[in-house]
N, C-alpha and C positions, 0 to 999 in steps of 0.2 A: 576621072576626076580625082584629085588628091585632096585629102583633108588634113589640115595641120591641127594637132591636139597638143596643148601645153598643159601639163600636170604640175601646177605649182602648189605645193603644200601650204596650208594655212598654219602659221606658227604664232606663238604668243611670246611676249617679252616681259610681262608682269602679271601678277595675280594679287588681289587684295579683297578683303571682306569689310562690308559696311552696311548697316541698316538691313540685316538679314538677307543680303545679296552677295553674290560672288561677282567680282569685276575682273575682266580679263582684257588686257591691252594687247592688241595684235601688232605684229611687226609692221603692218602697213599703216598703223596709226589709229585704226578703229578701236573703240572700246565697247565691250558688250557687258551686260549685267543680267544675271539670272538669279531667281530666288534660290537660296540654299535649301528651301523646303523640297525642291526637286530631287535632292540628294540626301537621303536620310542619314548617311554616315557623316556628311558635312554638318547637317543640321544638329546632330547630337554631339558633335566634337567640341572640345574645349578651345578657347582662343589659342592656347599654346599648340594644340594639335593642328588647328587650321593654318597656323603660320609655318608649320614644318612641312613644306611642300618643295618639290623640285620638278623641273621640266624633264620630260622623257621624249625620246625620238626627236631631239633637236628643237623642242618647243612645240611639237605636234600634240603632245599630251601633258597632263599634270598628274603627279603622283604624290599621295600622302602616305608615307610609310606607317605612321602611328595608327592609322585607321584602315589601312589596306584599301585605299580608294584610288582609282585611275579614271581620269576623264579625258576624252579626246576633244581637242579644241574644235575640230570640224563638227562634232556632234552638238556643240553649243549654238551653232549658226542655223 
């Protein structure tokens, strides 16, 4: 018997913060929200630091240089 496995990575297309939550829009159209309380560095960051993010790994992760924080999108699901 042969099993077909498809490993499609979950990637993000946008990130924003509102009402003490981090919102992430995925490339497939889903949007997820998580409390920034889960991430102490994000919780304690300034608005300017929160907005200074970039995608890493082609959207598989999010990196904040100013606060040295990396979050994998798959880990939010």
